[in-house]
C-alpha positions, -999 to +999 in steps of 0.1 A: +001+000+001+016+033-008-010+057+007+001+047+041-005+085+053-036+088+039-048+053+054-037+061+090-069+091+088-058+117+061-082+108+035-113+108+057-101+146+067-105+155+026-146+165+006-153+143-021-139+165-044-107+162-031-102+124-028-118+124-059-093+147-078-073+124-063-082+097-077-081+118-114-044+120-109-035+090-107-060+082-135-046+107-157-011+092-147-022+057-155-039+073-192-003+083-200+015+052-192-007+033-210-005+054-242+031+055-235+033+012-238+052+019-203+035-010-186+056-009-152+044+027-150+007+021-159+008-003-131+021+009-106-007+040-111-035+020-117-028+002-080-025+034-070-054+048-083-076+018-072-056+023-035-075+059-035-105+047-048-108+022-021-106+045+002-133+064-005-156+030-011-150+023+026-157+061+039-184+060+059-196+096+047-200+082+017-229+061+021-259+053+000-261+072-034-225+085-030-212+052-026-231+036-053-217+063-078-179+056-062-185+019-075-202+027-104-174+051-116-144+022-099-163-002-129-162+021-155-121+031-150-111-007-144-132-010-183-123+019-200-082+014-187-082-024-185-104-041-216-088-032-249-125-039-268-138-013-241-159+019-256-158+033-227-151+070-227-119+091-215-130+099-176-104+130-177-130+156-176-153+138-150-120+138-129-111+175-141-144+188-125-139+175-091-102+185-096-119+226-103-145+223-069-117+211-044-091+240-053-126+265-044-130+245-012 
């Protein structure tokens, strides 16, 4: 687990926008490394992205409809990045909105 400091309680102090902005940063890195064909760097970013989104999924504040969106987001992002035959769209704009919102907080 690469984000030890976040697991010790920092993650739960972040807003949902801040959490998803961080997930989005790793998503962007994974996407970039996949496009460049660097498998080692891709898997590193992918692992970190999944770790962060799992921290959000396990955050008790996001129960109910937010939890459903987080779980679905994890599924869709994995489909996009891992399934070569997937017709999933790019989630960069989705995450960028959270990045902009997190900066306003």
